[in-house]
Residue frames as qw, qx, qy, qz and C-alpha x, y, z in Angstrom:
[[0.614, -0.151, 0.770, 0.087, -0.25, 29.35, -8.41],
 [0.258, 0.345, -0.626, -0.650, 0.22, 28.30, -12.05],
 [0.830, 0.081, -0.149, -0.532, -2.14, 25.93, -13.81],
 [0.708, 0.249, -0.657, 0.069, 0.42, 23.11, -13.79],
 [0.080, 0.240, -0.733, 0.632, 1.04, 23.55, -10.08],
 [0.603, -0.056, 0.263, -0.751, -2.68, 23.52, -9.40],
 [0.856, 0.156, -0.376, -0.320, -3.10, 20.30, -11.41],
 [0.511, 0.272, -0.752, 0.316, -0.21, 18.70, -9.57],
 [0.221, -0.188, 0.595, -0.750, -1.75, 19.67, -6.17],
 [0.767, 0.014, 0.060, -0.639, -5.12, 18.20, -7.17],
 [0.796, 0.228, -0.554, -0.089, -3.49, 14.99, -8.40],
 [0.295, 0.258, -0.772, 0.500, -1.49, 14.53, -5.20],
 [0.438, -0.115, 0.453, -0.768, -4.58, 15.20, -3.06],
 [0.845, 0.111, -0.213, -0.479, -6.56, 12.66, -5.11],
 [0.652, 0.255, -0.703, 0.127, -3.85, 10.04, -4.66],
 [0.025, 0.213, -0.714, 0.667, -3.74, 10.59, -0.90],
 [0.586, -0.037, 0.247, -0.771, -7.48, 10.49, -0.55],
 [0.906, 0.181, -0.057, -0.378, -8.09, 7.35, -2.60],
 [0.117, 0.603, -0.789, 0.014, -4.86, 5.51, -1.88],
 [0.416, -0.102, 0.862, -0.270, -6.35, 2.57, -0.05],
 [0.731, 0.456, 0.350, -0.367, -9.21, 2.24, -2.52],
 [0.452, 0.736, -0.414, -0.288, -6.72, 2.58, -5.37],
 [0.029, -0.453, 0.891, 0.016, -4.51, -0.34, -4.39],
 [0.526, 0.156, 0.786, -0.285, -7.51, -2.64, -3.87],
 [0.637, 0.651, 0.118, -0.395, -8.97, -1.53, -7.20],
 [0.289, 0.674, -0.644, -0.217, -5.63, -2.18, -8.94],
 [0.258, -0.228, 0.930, -0.125, -5.48, -5.63, -7.37],
 [0.611, 0.379, 0.594, -0.361, -9.06, -6.47, -8.44],
 [0.553, 0.727, -0.163, -0.373, -8.51, -5.17, -11.97],
 [0.115, 0.561, -0.807, -0.141, -5.34, -7.19, -12.33],
 [0.409, -0.005, 0.887, -0.214, -7.14, -10.31, -11.05],
 [0.645, 0.564, 0.327, -0.398, -10.02, -9.73, -13.52],
 [0.421, 0.727, -0.437, -0.321, -7.57, -9.28, -16.42],
 [0.006, -0.412, 0.911, 0.032, -5.64, -12.41, -15.60],
 [0.552, 0.188, 0.746, -0.322, -8.83, -14.45, -15.07],
 [0.664, 0.648, 0.141, -0.345, -10.02, -13.46, -18.57],
 [0.361, 0.744, -0.534, -0.179, -6.56, -13.93, -20.15],
 [0.233, 0.348, -0.903, 0.096, -5.41, -17.18, -18.52],
 [0.743, -0.275, -0.463, -0.397, -7.70, -20.15, -17.79],
 [0.730, -0.139, -0.583, 0.329, -5.50, -21.42, -14.95],
 [0.129, 0.423, -0.332, 0.833, -5.26, -18.21, -12.94],
 [0.521, -0.376, 0.142, -0.753, -8.48, -18.43, -10.97],
 [0.794, -0.103, -0.594, -0.071, -8.05, -22.10, -10.05],
 [0.692, -0.712, 0.021, -0.116, -7.84, -23.04, -6.38],
 [0.875, -0.095, 0.021, 0.474, -4.34, -24.47, -6.92],
 [0.446, 0.485, 0.032, 0.752, -3.02, -21.25, -8.45],
 [0.320, -0.814, -0.051, -0.481, -4.71, -19.07, -5.82],
 [0.835, -0.533, 0.003, 0.137, -2.95, -21.16, -3.14],
 [0.737, 0.161, 0.045, 0.654, 0.37, -20.65, -4.95],
 [0.152, 0.709, 0.068, 0.685, -0.21, -16.87, -5.09],
 [0.509, -0.793, 0.014, -0.335, -1.14, -16.38, -1.45],
 [0.894, -0.326, 0.009, 0.307, 1.68, -18.69, -0.33],
 [0.607, 0.311, 0.044, 0.730, 4.20, -16.70, -2.37],
 [0.096, -0.789, -0.080, -0.602, 2.72, -13.45, -1.05],
 [0.730, -0.677, -0.092, -0.030, 3.29, -14.63, 2.52],
 [0.808, -0.110, -0.016, 0.579, 7.03, -15.05, 2.16],
 [0.302, 0.407, 0.071, 0.859, 7.57, -11.57, 0.63],
 [0.347, -0.755, -0.251, -0.496, 4.84, -10.17, 2.86],
 [0.767, -0.558, -0.205, 0.242, 6.52, -11.29, 6.04],
 [0.585, -0.035, 0.030, 0.809, 9.66, -9.46, 5.01],
 [0.032, 0.582, 0.286, 0.760, 7.57, -6.46, 3.89],
 [0.538, -0.774, -0.319, -0.103, 6.09, -6.24, 7.38],
 [0.681, -0.474, -0.056, 0.555, 9.55, -5.84, 8.88],
 [0.388, 0.238, 0.259, 0.852, 10.54, -3.42, 6.10],
 [0.185, -0.770, -0.406, -0.456, 7.43, -1.38, 6.93],
 [0.600, -0.739, -0.205, 0.227, 8.53, -0.92, 10.53],
 [0.608, -0.211, 0.147, 0.751, 11.98, 0.28, 9.34],
 [0.195, 0.465, 0.394, 0.768, 10.49, 2.66, 6.79],
 [0.326, -0.827, -0.413, -0.196, 8.11, 4.11, 9.39],
 [0.558, -0.697, -0.028, 0.449, 11.11, 5.29, 11.52],
 [0.267, 0.923, -0.185, -0.206, 12.63, 6.85, 8.37],
 [0.358, -0.519, 0.732, 0.260, 15.16, 4.10, 7.70],
 [0.817, 0.381, -0.278, -0.332, 15.59, 1.34, 5.16],
 [0.638, -0.404, 0.655, 0.011, 16.91, -2.19, 5.36],
 [0.582, 0.571, -0.455, -0.359, 18.62, -3.47, 2.24],
 [0.032, 0.426, -0.900, 0.091, 19.97, -6.56, 3.94],
 [0.719, -0.051, 0.424, -0.548, 16.68, -8.45, 4.42],
 [0.865, 0.369, -0.245, -0.234, 17.04, -10.71, 1.36],
 [0.492, 0.476, -0.677, 0.271, 20.60, -11.74, 2.21],
 [0.296, -0.341, 0.654, -0.607, 19.64, -11.97, 5.91],
 [0.868, 0.057, 0.143, -0.472, 16.83, -14.38, 4.99],
 [0.818, 0.389, -0.424, -0.018, 19.28, -16.55, 3.03],
 [0.237, 0.453, -0.730, 0.453, 21.88, -16.66, 5.77],
 [0.516, -0.225, 0.521, -0.642, 19.25, -17.40, 8.39],
 [0.916, 0.160, -0.099, -0.354, 17.85, -20.24, 6.24],
 [0.665, 0.399, -0.598, 0.203, 21.29, -21.78, 6.10],
 [0.109, -0.396, 0.670, -0.619, 21.72, -21.32, 9.87],
 [0.736, -0.092, 0.331, -0.583, 18.43, -23.10, 10.52],
 [0.884, 0.302, -0.317, -0.163, 19.27, -25.87, 8.05],
 [0.428, 0.423, -0.704, 0.377, 22.60, -26.50, 9.78],
 [0.397, -0.313, 0.576, -0.643, 20.87, -26.57, 13.17],
 [0.878, 0.068, 0.122, -0.458, 18.56, -29.29, 11.88],
 [0.894, 0.361, -0.263, -0.009, 21.00, -31.39, 9.88],
 [0.505, 0.473, -0.562, 0.453, 24.39, -30.97, 11.65],
 [0.094, -0.338, 0.607, -0.713, 23.42, -30.31, 15.24],
 [0.307, -0.281, -0.907, -0.062, 20.22, -32.45, 15.37],
 [0.178, 0.060, 0.374, -0.908, 18.06, -29.68, 16.86],
 [0.303, 0.460, 0.813, -0.189, 14.39, -30.62, 17.20],
 [0.186, 0.437, 0.549, 0.688, 12.41, -29.30, 14.18],
 [0.211, -0.848, -0.468, -0.132, 10.02, -27.32, 16.44],
 [0.464, -0.730, -0.031, 0.500, 13.00, -25.43, 17.96],
 [0.568, 0.124, 0.371, 0.724, 14.63, -24.58, 14.67],
 [0.114, 0.748, 0.389, 0.526, 12.27, -21.76, 13.68],
 [0.365, -0.922, -0.130, -0.005, 12.44, -19.83, 16.98],
 [0.660, -0.468, 0.232, 0.541, 16.24, -20.20, 17.15],
 [0.484, 0.335, 0.432, 0.683, 16.51, -19.03, 13.57],
 [0.060, -0.888, -0.323, -0.322, 14.34, -16.04, 14.39],
 [0.542, -0.791, 0.049, 0.279, 16.67, -15.19, 17.32],
 [0.648, -0.094, 0.357, 0.666, 19.59, -15.43, 14.91],
 [0.263, 0.608, 0.424, 0.617, 17.91, -13.04, 12.48],
 [0.313, -0.925, -0.209, -0.057, 17.04, -10.71, 15.34],
 [0.644, -0.538, 0.166, 0.518, 20.74, -10.63, 16.26],
 [0.511, 0.211, 0.413, 0.724, 21.72, -9.74, 12.69],
 [0.049, 0.790, 0.384, 0.474, 19.17, -6.99, 12.54],
 [0.488, -0.844, -0.144, 0.170, 20.13, -5.67, 15.95],
 [0.627, -0.230, 0.235, 0.706, 23.72, -5.27, 14.75],
 [0.252, 0.504, 0.421, 0.711, 22.47, -3.14, 11.86],
 [0.274, -0.860, -0.359, -0.237, 20.24, -1.17, 14.28],
 [0.621, -0.642, -0.061, 0.446, 23.10, -0.53, 16.72],
 [0.496, 0.008, 0.301, 0.814, 25.26, 0.92, 13.91],
 [0.034, 0.617, 0.440, 0.651, 22.42, 3.13, 12.74],
 [0.420, -0.833, -0.316, -0.171, 21.10, 4.27, 16.16],
 [0.636, -0.707, 0.005, 0.309, 24.23, 4.55, 18.23],
 [0.563, -0.176, 0.335, 0.735, 27.03, 5.05, 15.70],
 [0.302, 0.761, 0.158, -0.553, 24.64, 7.33, 13.65],
 [0.219, -0.184, 0.737, 0.612, 25.68, 5.68, 10.35],
 [0.514, 0.234, -0.251, -0.786, 23.49, 6.05, 7.32],
 [0.739, 0.018, 0.616, -0.273, 21.04, 3.05, 7.25],
 [0.777, 0.590, -0.105, -0.194, 21.36, 2.77, 3.46],
 [0.334, 0.664, -0.659, 0.116, 25.19, 2.32, 3.70],
 [0.408, -0.371, 0.757, -0.352, 25.00, 0.07, 6.77],
 [0.794, 0.161, 0.514, -0.281, 22.45, -2.36, 5.35],
 [0.699, 0.650, -0.264, -0.141, 24.07, -2.30, 1.91],
 [0.120, 0.598, -0.774, 0.172, 27.32, -3.44, 3.56],
 [0.519, -0.169, 0.756, -0.362, 25.57, -6.04, 5.66],
 [0.839, 0.415, 0.062, -0.346, 23.76, -7.30, 2.54],
 [0.576, 0.613, -0.541, 0.021, 27.17, -8.12, 1.04],
 [0.130, -0.463, 0.800, -0.358, 28.45, -9.56, 4.29],
 [0.712, 0.021, 0.552, -0.433, 25.44, -11.83, 4.79],
 [0.841, 0.483, -0.067, -0.233, 25.39, -12.98, 1.14],
 [0.395, 0.637, -0.650, 0.125, 29.13, -13.61, 1.22],
 [0.334, -0.351, 0.781, -0.393, 28.93, -15.54, 4.50],
 [0.854, 0.189, 0.276, -0.398, 26.18, -17.73, 3.00],
 [0.761, 0.571, -0.303, -0.049, 28.44, -18.69, 0.12],
 [0.092, 0.600, -0.736, 0.299, 31.45, -19.22, 2.38],
 [0.556, -0.212, 0.681, -0.427, 29.49, -21.60, 4.62],
 [0.838, 0.293, 0.365, -0.280, 27.74, -23.56, 1.84],
 [0.311, -0.313, 0.675, 0.592, 30.29, -23.24, -0.94],
 [0.391, 0.234, -0.391, -0.800, 27.27, -22.72, -3.11],
 [0.342, -0.079, -0.919, -0.177, 25.74, -26.12, -2.28],
 [0.610, -0.457, -0.147, -0.630, 22.28, -26.70, -0.77],
 [0.112, -0.231, 0.854, -0.452, 21.87, -28.31, 2.64],
 [0.779, -0.029, -0.160, -0.605, 19.34, -31.16, 2.41],
 [0.305, -0.573, -0.572, -0.501, 17.14, -32.96, 3.28],
 [0.165, -0.356, 0.404, -0.826, 15.43, -31.17, 6.15],
 [0.010, -0.133, -0.957, 0.259, 12.84, -33.91, 6.76],
 [0.205, -0.508, -0.671, -0.499, 9.04, -34.20, 6.50],
 [0.374, -0.649, -0.546, 0.375, 8.41, -33.00, 10.06],
 [0.216, -0.480, 0.012, 0.850, 10.09, -29.68, 9.42],
 [0.082, 0.133, 0.623, 0.766, 8.66, -29.52, 5.90],
 [0.069, -0.673, -0.736, 0.016, 5.14, -29.09, 7.33],
 [0.159, -0.671, -0.216, 0.691, 5.92, -25.51, 8.27],
 [0.028, 0.406, -0.393, -0.825, 6.48, -24.53, 4.62],
 [0.233, -0.003, -0.785, -0.574, 4.26, -27.02, 2.79],
 [0.076, -0.373, -0.896, 0.227, 1.51, -27.94, 5.30],
 [0.250, -0.399, -0.236, -0.850, -1.85, -26.35, 5.81],
 [0.069, 0.221, 0.777, -0.585, -4.51, -25.93, 8.52],
 [0.414, 0.592, 0.578, -0.380, -8.07, -26.30, 7.32],
 [0.626, 0.601, 0.403, 0.291, -6.85, -25.82, 3.76],
 [0.080, 0.989, -0.099, 0.072, -4.95, -22.60, 4.49],
 [0.738, 0.351, -0.364, 0.448, -1.12, -22.85, 4.01],
 [0.641, -0.560, -0.301, 0.429, 0.84, -22.49, 7.25],
 [0.419, -0.015, 0.038, 0.907, 3.02, -19.63, 5.92],
 [0.139, -0.530, -0.360, -0.755, -0.14, -17.67, 5.02],
 [0.586, -0.692, -0.418, -0.050, -1.58, -18.17, 8.53],
 [0.626, -0.367, -0.161, 0.669, 1.68, -16.99, 10.05],
 [0.226, 0.246, 0.231, 0.914, 1.68, -13.95, 7.75],
 [0.329, -0.655, -0.430, -0.527, -1.93, -13.06, 8.72],
 [0.658, -0.619, -0.366, 0.223, -1.20, -13.54, 12.39],
 [0.541, -0.181, -0.040, 0.820, 1.85, -11.31, 12.24],
 [0.053, 0.419, 0.321, 0.848, 0.00, -8.65, 10.33],
 [0.484, -0.713, -0.430, -0.271, -2.76, -8.60, 12.96],
 [0.684, -0.509, -0.247, 0.460, -0.27, -8.40, 15.82],
 [0.428, -0.022, 0.089, 0.899, 1.79, -5.63, 14.21],
 [0.120, -0.581, -0.386, -0.706, -1.34, -3.63, 13.25],
 [0.575, -0.730, -0.368, -0.012, -2.43, -3.80, 16.92],
 [0.653, -0.344, -0.115, 0.664, 1.04, -2.81, 18.12],
 [0.294, 0.199, 0.198, 0.914, 1.28, 0.21, 15.80],
 [0.238, -0.551, -0.390, -0.698, -2.26, 1.44, 16.50],
 [0.652, -0.638, -0.311, -0.267, -2.81, 0.54, 20.15],
 [0.792, -0.407, -0.186, 0.415, 0.51, 0.64, 21.99],
 [0.198, -0.919, 0.144, 0.309, 2.97, 3.29, 23.11],
 [0.550, -0.280, 0.597, 0.513, 5.72, 1.49, 21.19],
 [0.445, 0.538, 0.615, 0.366, 3.71, 1.83, 17.95],
 [0.049, 0.974, 0.220, 0.004, 3.02, 5.50, 18.57],
 [0.420, -0.727, 0.337, 0.427, 6.72, 6.08, 19.31],
 [0.580, 0.078, 0.612, 0.533, 7.64, 4.51, 15.93],
 [0.287, 0.785, 0.445, 0.322, 5.39, 6.97, 14.11],
 [0.232, -0.957, -0.004, 0.174, 6.73, 9.87, 16.22],
 [0.555, -0.457, 0.450, 0.529, 10.35, 8.99, 15.40],
 [0.494, 0.313, 0.616, 0.528, 9.59, 8.75, 11.71],
 [0.098, 0.896, 0.408, 0.147, 7.55, 11.95, 11.76],
 [0.078, 0.895, -0.222, 0.379, 10.12, 14.09, 13.57],
 [0.818, -0.042, -0.450, 0.356, 13.12, 12.47, 15.15],
 [0.239, 0.303, -0.373, 0.844, 14.52, 15.57, 16.94],
 [0.507, -0.414, 0.024, -0.756, 11.12, 16.27, 18.45],
 [0.892, -0.221, -0.374, -0.126, 10.83, 12.65, 19.58],
 [0.615, 0.111, -0.487, 0.610, 14.19, 12.97, 21.36],
 [0.041, -0.367, 0.245, -0.896, 13.10, 16.17, 23.06],
 [0.686, -0.372, -0.038, -0.625, 9.89, 14.65, 24.51],
 [0.454, -0.467, 0.699, -0.296, 11.86, 11.78, 26.06],
 [0.954, 0.209, -0.003, -0.217, 11.14, 8.92, 23.63],
 [0.602, -0.481, 0.579, 0.267, 14.01, 6.36, 23.78],
 [0.603, 0.681, -0.189, -0.370, 14.78, 6.88, 20.10],
 [0.197, 0.586, -0.778, -0.110, 17.99, 4.94, 19.84],
 [0.359, -0.098, 0.895, -0.247, 16.65, 1.90, 21.65],
 [0.674, 0.467, 0.412, -0.399, 13.52, 1.82, 19.50],
 [0.501, 0.694, -0.412, -0.312, 15.54, 2.20, 16.26],
 [0.020, 0.432, -0.902, 0.000, 17.75, -0.70, 17.23],
 [0.491, 0.126, 0.793, -0.337, 14.76, -2.86, 18.21],
 [0.655, 0.588, 0.117, -0.460, 12.96, -2.05, 14.94],
 [0.406, 0.605, -0.649, -0.219, 15.97, -3.17, 12.87],
 [0.195, -0.224, 0.936, -0.190, 16.14, -6.30, 15.05],
 [0.624, 0.345, 0.543, -0.443, 12.48, -7.03, 14.27],
 [0.607, 0.649, -0.239, -0.392, 13.11, -6.55, 10.60],
 [0.181, 0.489, -0.853, -0.039, 16.00, -9.08, 10.74],
 [0.389, -0.015, 0.857, -0.337, 13.84, -11.52, 12.70],
 [0.696, 0.465, 0.304, -0.454, 10.99, -11.37, 10.19],
 [0.483, 0.639, -0.528, -0.282, 13.45, -11.81, 7.33],
 [0.035, -0.328, 0.937, -0.114, 14.87, -14.88, 9.08],
 [0.571, 0.197, 0.673, -0.427, 11.34, -16.26, 9.59],
 [0.687, 0.600, -0.056, -0.407, 10.55, -15.88, 5.87],
 [0.307, 0.611, -0.718, -0.129, 13.84, -17.49, 4.95],
 [0.199, -0.191, 0.936, -0.217, 13.45, -20.55, 7.18],
 [0.655, 0.344, 0.495, -0.455, 9.84, -21.06, 6.15],
 [0.622, 0.640, -0.289, -0.346, 10.91, -20.99, 2.49],
 [0.101, 0.472, -0.875, 0.028, 13.68, -23.48, 3.26],
 [0.489, 0.059, 0.786, -0.375, 11.04, -25.71, 4.85],
 [0.707, 0.524, 0.156, -0.448, 8.99, -25.49, 1.65],
 [0.537, 0.652, -0.508, -0.171, 11.98, -26.40, -0.47],
 [0.963, -0.266, 0.028, 0.028, 13.12, -29.11, 1.93],
 [0.773, 0.126, -0.043, 0.620, 16.64, -27.64, 1.70],
 [0.251, -0.827, -0.025, 0.502, 18.70, -24.73, 2.76],
 [0.648, 0.579, 0.268, 0.416, 19.41, -23.08, -0.59],
 [0.429, -0.275, -0.011, 0.860, 22.08, -20.32, -0.82],
 [0.038, 0.296, 0.435, 0.850, 19.74, -18.53, -3.19],
 [0.235, -0.685, -0.683, 0.091, 16.93, -18.13, -0.63],
 [0.196, -0.766, -0.225, 0.570, 15.97, -14.48, -0.35],
 [0.251, -0.125, 0.455, 0.845, 17.32, -13.44, -3.74],
 [0.092, -0.342, -0.588, -0.727, 14.79, -11.16, -5.41],
 [0.316, -0.641, -0.689, 0.122, 12.81, -10.47, -2.26],
 [0.282, -0.338, -0.215, 0.872, 14.17, -7.03, -1.41],
 [0.071, -0.017, -0.314, -0.947, 12.58, -4.96, -4.18],
 [0.391, -0.437, -0.678, -0.443, 9.11, -6.57, -3.97],
 [0.452, -0.520, -0.597, 0.410, 9.10, -6.14, -0.17],
 [0.174, -0.295, -0.091, 0.935, 10.02, -2.45, -0.37],
 [0.177, -0.138, -0.506, -0.833, 7.61, -1.90, -3.25],
 [0.398, -0.492, -0.767, -0.109, 4.79, -3.61, -1.37],
 [0.336, -0.526, -0.456, 0.634, 5.31, -1.26, 1.57],
 [0.067, -0.223, 0.128, 0.964, 5.47, 1.92, -0.54],
 [0.259, -0.236, -0.647, -0.678, 2.54, 1.02, -2.72],
 [0.422, -0.528, -0.736, 0.045, 0.59, 0.24, 0.42],
 [0.191, -0.908, -0.218, -0.302, 1.09, 3.75, 1.68],
 [0.698, -0.561, -0.042, 0.443, 4.31, 3.75, 3.65],
 [0.233, 0.963, -0.133, 0.032, 6.34, 6.97, 3.11],
 [0.795, 0.291, -0.258, 0.466, 10.04, 6.72, 2.36],
 [0.104, 0.587, -0.316, 0.738, 10.54, 9.60, 4.77],
 [0.278, -0.125, -0.832, 0.463, 8.89, 7.76, 7.65],
 [0.153, 0.165, 0.476, -0.850, 5.98, 8.46, 9.98],
 [0.627, 0.280, 0.014, -0.727, 3.20, 7.44, 7.58],
 [0.453, 0.206, -0.811, -0.308, 1.84, 4.04, 6.58],
 [0.771, -0.215, 0.308, -0.514, -0.24, 1.02, 7.73],
 [0.377, -0.211, 0.900, 0.053, 0.19, -2.71, 8.01],
 [0.637, 0.471, 0.568, -0.221, -3.02, -3.30, 6.07],
 [0.435, 0.827, -0.187, -0.303, -1.63, -1.29, 3.17],
 [0.058, -0.578, 0.801, 0.144, 1.52, -3.38, 3.18],
 [0.543, 0.074, 0.830, -0.107, -0.51, -6.59, 3.13],
 [0.621, 0.687, 0.288, -0.245, -2.50, -5.34, 0.10],
 [0.249, 0.824, -0.446, -0.246, 0.76, -4.32, -1.55],
 [0.306, -0.356, 0.880, 0.068, 2.32, -7.78, -0.97],
 [0.631, 0.373, 0.662, -0.157, -0.78, -9.40, -2.55],
 [0.489, 0.825, -0.014, -0.283, -0.52, -7.07, -5.53],
 [0.023, 0.708, -0.678, -0.195, 3.16, -7.88, -6.05],
 [0.460, -0.100, 0.882, -0.016, 2.44, -11.66, -5.79],
 [0.633, 0.573, 0.479, -0.203, -0.37, -11.50, -8.33],
 [0.330, 0.857, -0.279, -0.281, 1.79, -9.47, -10.64],
 [0.147, -0.521, 0.830, 0.132, 4.61, -11.98, -10.44],
 [0.556, 0.163, 0.809, -0.100, 2.21, -14.89, -10.96],
 [0.567, 0.731, 0.227, -0.304, 0.62, -13.14, -13.95],
 [0.150, 0.770, -0.543, -0.300, 4.02, -12.64, -15.57],
 [0.268, -0.256, 0.924, 0.094, 4.69, -16.34, -15.38],
 [0.544, 0.396, 0.710, -0.209, 1.20, -17.40, -16.57],
 [0.479, 0.820, 0.066, -0.305, 1.35, -15.06, -19.52],
 [0.875, 0.120, 0.223, 0.413, 4.67, -16.59, -20.52],
 [0.155, 0.966, -0.161, 0.130, 6.47, -13.27, -20.35],
 [0.727, 0.350, -0.427, 0.409, 10.20, -13.72, -20.42],
 [0.682, -0.567, -0.301, 0.350, 11.94, -13.81, -17.08],
 [0.456, 0.083, 0.043, 0.885, 14.24, -11.06, -18.38],
 [0.122, -0.543, -0.282, -0.781, 11.26, -8.76, -18.66],
 [0.581, -0.632, -0.512, 0.025, 10.08, -9.59, -15.16],
 [0.520, -0.383, -0.218, 0.732, 12.85, -7.54, -13.57],
 [0.108, 0.217, 0.245, 0.939, 12.09, -4.66, -15.92],
 [0.393, -0.596, -0.511, -0.479, 8.41, -4.71, -14.93],
 [0.609, -0.591, -0.422, 0.319, 9.24, -4.84, -11.22],
 [0.430, -0.130, -0.028, 0.893, 11.60, -1.93, -11.70],
 [0.103, -0.411, -0.369, -0.827, 8.89, 0.12, -13.38],
 [0.546, -0.645, -0.511, -0.156, 6.53, -0.70, -10.51],
 [0.584, -0.394, -0.287, 0.649, 9.20, 0.49, -8.03],
 [0.197, 0.093, 0.138, 0.966, 9.47, 3.83, -9.89],
 [0.339, -0.544, -0.477, -0.601, 5.69, 4.21, -9.91],
 [0.624, -0.579, -0.492, 0.181, 5.65, 3.48, -6.18],
 [0.464, -0.245, -0.154, 0.837, 8.29, 6.14, -5.52],
 [0.025, -0.291, -0.296, -0.909, 6.34, 8.66, -7.64],
 [0.498, -0.616, -0.531, -0.301, 3.19, 7.87, -5.60],
 [0.598, -0.493, -0.367, 0.515, 5.17, 8.50, -2.44],
 [0.299, 0.006, 0.061, 0.952, 6.39, 11.82, -3.82],
 [0.240, -0.451, -0.432, -0.743, 2.87, 12.92, -4.74],
 [0.583, -0.585, -0.563, 0.036, 1.64, 11.80, -1.31],
 [0.529, -0.398, -0.262, 0.703, 4.21, 14.00, 0.43],
 [0.142, 0.189, 0.254, 0.938, 3.30, 16.97, -1.80],
 [0.227, -0.682, -0.661, -0.216, -0.24, 17.11, -0.35]]
């Protein structure tokens, strides 16, 4: 083995061994830097803003994590969140559905959207990248057709509590995000369904041979991804007190990046929910820091793109171990 190959092997082993510590350390270092650089970063108000924003992207990232674990990808989550937000807003304003029923019905709608993607991937054996890229365009186009580019408002103070309210000082979306993370962590680590997800991502042909219902699980996972995207979208609409056609724009890349930085492999079969939560927090702090440091919004997309490339490089090094 050459010296360069030996160094590469040591680097990849180090990244794999200290991955969890590394993301927490990066998050702490970023927080320390922003605290020293901006007086308003460490205020209770700004911390609430950060964790609330992390919850919206984080909920989508949880669904994306499930899809990545089976070796797939879902590019439609941002547009699905937007279309679901409009669906929920119409239920509330046009059909007079009770505010407490809007969120579960919207989640069912998102689950249906995701299940369609999953059926095309699992049973028609279409490439998930192509399928979800197409559905991204369909969902985004449908949102514009329905709204003609106009917001649907107002949604009312009762419904607004889900996006703007808090329980004992903790924002409701954050509590929902934490609860979902705990449930999904339990499912992945303690249930047969979770073990099957890892098995499918690790070796799909072998999973088929041992009798795992691969197609059904793949379809269900895409359905869950769509459901979580819909939940994030309707919660954000609640916060805005309107169904905006732009809901979900810009959520796809941070969600994927949060998962990959958190340790989820692009090839499937490897990753944790706790890593995704840490990744979502890191992306939220990064986005907040860009705003507080008065960095141009044009540069924000460049920075996120660089972070995505770094995340992919980390995944490559992880798989080289």
